[in-house]
N, C-alpha and C positions, 0 to 999 in steps of 0.2 A: 871380128869376133862374132860367134853365133849366140843368139839368145833363143830360149824356148818359152812358150806360154800356152795356156789353154783356159777355156772358159766353159763352165757347165751351163746347160740350158734345159728349159722345159717348153716344149712346143706341141701343139696339136697340128693336124694337117692344115687347118686354116691359118695358123701362125706360120707354119713353114712356107705356105704359098705367099704370104705377105712378105716374109723375109727374102725369099728367092726373087720376087718381083722387085723389091727395093734394091737388092743387090745388082740385078741386071739393069735396073733404071740408072744406077750409078755408072755401070759399065756393061753394055750389052755383049761384050766379049768374054764375059764370065759365064761358064757352064759348070754343070755338076756331073762328075764322072762316077759311075757305079764301080766301086773297087772291090765288090764281093768276089771271092774266088769263083771262077766260072769257066766253062768251056768256050765262052765267047771271047774271041780275040779282036773282033771288029770294033774299033773305038766308037765309030758312029752309032753303034747299037748300044753303047754304054753311056752316051752323053745325053743329058737332059737339060732343059731350061728351068725345070723345077723338080725338086726331089719327090714331090707328091705324085709325079708321073711314073714312079717306079715302086715296087714293093721292097726294094733293097733298104737296109738300114745303114749301109756303109758307103760314104761318098768322099770325094775329094773336090773342093772348090778349085776350079782351074781358071787361070787368067790367060787367055789367048793373046793378050797384048804383049806378053813376055815370052811366049813360046808358040810353035806351030803344031798343027795336027800331026805332021810327020814325026816331030820330036816326041810327042806324047805316045805315039804308036810303039815306040821302042822302050818305053818305061815299064817293063813288066818282067817278072820272073815266072818261069813255068815249072810247076811241080806236078809230075805225072801228066795228066791231060789238062790240068787247070792253070789258067792265067791269073796271076796276082799282080795287079797294078799298084804302084806307089801312091801314097796319100799326101806326103809332105815334101815339098821342094821349093825352090825360089818362086815358082809360078803356081804352087799348089798349097792348099790348106786342108787339113782333115775335118770332115763334118760327119759326125755320128748322130743319127736321128734319135730323138726322144720318142719312146714308144710305151704303150700300156704294158704293164707287167704281164708276162705270159702265164704266171701262176695266180695272179689276182688282178682283175681288170679295174679295181678300185684305185690302183696306184699307177701314176704316170712316172715311168723311169726317165732319168735324165739322159740327155744327149750331150755332145760337146763339140766345140771348135778348138782345134789345136794347130800350132805352127811352130816353125823355128825361122829365124831370119838373121841375115848378116847386118849388124848395126851400121855398117858403112855403105850399105846398098840402099840408096834413097828410094829408088823405084819399088823395090821389094817391100821396104818398110811402109811406104805410103799406101799401097793398095791393101796390104794386110791390116794396117791400122784402120782403114776405112771399113773393112769387114766387121771389126770389133766395134767401131763407132755405131754402125747401123744396128748391130746386135743389142748394144746397150741403150740406144735411143728409144727402142720400142719395148725392150725388156724391163721388167720391174724387179726390184729386189725382193727376196724371199726370206722368211724367218723360220728358224728351227722350232719344231714342236717336240717337246721332250717330256719324259715322265720324271717327277721328283722322287726322292727317296721315300716320300710319304704316299706314293702312288697317284699323286695328282698330275694332271697335264698342264704344262706351262708353255708359253711361247716366248722365245728369246726377245730381248729388248732391241738388240742390234741386229741389222740384217746380216745375212751370211755373205761373206766375201766370195767373189768369183763365181756366183750363180745368179742367173736371171730367169724370169718366166715371162712368156708372152701373154697377151690379153686373153685369148680363148683358153689357154691352159689354166690361167688364174681363175677364170670364171667357172670352169668345169671342176677342177681339182682344188676346190676352196675349203675343204674340210667338212662340208655338208654331205650328208648321206654317206659318209665313209670314204669319200674320194679325196686323195691326197697326192702330192708330188713327193717322189722318193729318190734319194741319191745314196747308193749303198744301203745301209740300214737306217739312215737319218730321214725323217719326215719333215716336209716343209709346207708352209702356207704363205699366202700373200699378205700384203700390208693391211688390207681391209680387215681381214680376219684378226691379224695381230692387234689392230687398233680397237676392234669391237670386243675383243676377249681379254 
């Protein structure tokens, strides 16, 4: 039986570097595949040890313990001249980067990690669980900032489920000087802001 899950995240480039290093510290056979539609078919030019080494926002976390480079090379569809590589498989998890909003740099837009897995496949479940464990270990919970019917701003008492923010993102997008974290239309702040306000 297949199960799907995802986790929203807020990260700056410093946070991404920390996350990628820790993930590769756990398993040096994990790489990051740029899955943006591109004219580039050469997998070696799409693979990175850290997402910060690329301007792309769209990645797949690839575990080469469970597949070969030759297998990965065949995992694309071609539309016109563009190669589209898959992002989720037994050996892959989707990783969409968190980025400043293109219309307003005061907001950091969420990224996400998503996957599906066979609950009976121990190897698949184990490595994918480890990715989420690493994400949650350094990520902190965030709190919804909302406007009441009276026009006042309030911060939720309980943290938002399924979303974490990494340390640099929390420090920069902390509600001061108009810098916030944003997921859809919802605005979030870290625990310190929630406690102090």
